[in-house]
N, C-alpha and C positions, 0 to 999 in steps of 0.2 A: 703479868708484866712487872710490879712492882718486887718481885722474889728475883726475876731475871737482872732488874736493874742494881737491886742490891748487891747480887753476887758478883755482877759484874764490875762493880765500885767497891769492892772487896768490903762491904758492909760500911761504907762511911759517908757521912754528907759532905760533899764537897766545898760547900760552902762555909760549914760552920766546924768541920772537923768531929764532929761528934760522931760515934759509932752508931749504927743503925743494928737494932737487937731485935730478932723473932719473937722476944718472950720479956715481957715489960718488967725492967727493975726498980725504975723511979731516979735511977741516977742522974746526976746533973750533965755530963758528959756523953749521955745517951738518948736517940730518939727512937722510941718503939716503930717498926716496920707499918704498923696499922695508923700511924699519926701522921708518917710522912705524905708529903704531895709530890706529884710529877711535876716537874719545870724544864720548859722549853729552854735550854740553853741559849739559842738565838729566838728572840721572842719571835712567836707567831706574827705579829705586826710587823716585824722587820722581813721575816724570812720566808713566812707560809710555808715552813717545815715543820710537819707534825710526823716525820719518819724517828723510829728508835734514836737513832744515831745523834737526834737533836735534845733528847731526852735525860734526865738525869731523877735521882729519887733524892730528897733534899729535906730538912725540917720545913716545917709551915711557915715557919718564922722569918726563915732565911728565905724562902720564895716569896712570901709577900713583900720584904724588904726589897728584894729584887727588884720588883714590880719588871717594867719592861724594858731594862737595861741589859747589856751583856756581861757575861761575868767580869771582864775587865774594868767596865764602867762601874758597877757593883763595889769589886774588891777596892778599886781606887776611891771611891767615896767613904767606904766603910773603914778601911783600914790604912790608906794613903799608899802614893806610887811606890812601886818595887817591894812590896811589903813580904814579911815571911808568909802571910797564909797565900798572897799571891803565886810565891814561888812552888808551894807546896800544891797549889790548885794546878798550876802550868805540870807539875809530874804527872 
């Protein structure tokens, strides 16, 4: 499932913008796929949706920081309203 999500996301973390790599390089702007976590876009505590359509592959830091918030809530708190990272995420 992780490889499928990575491919669907064009191999990038939607929350941090880091590239998801299939081979560890140690670069700061990349995250190795085996270190990634699967996040529920709309938290299970809110939606009870465990389908593939409600999942993204992301860096462990982003997943743990996002906690039980929807992406907009997390982006708003992390970067501010109508931030460039939020606009990139919306694309």
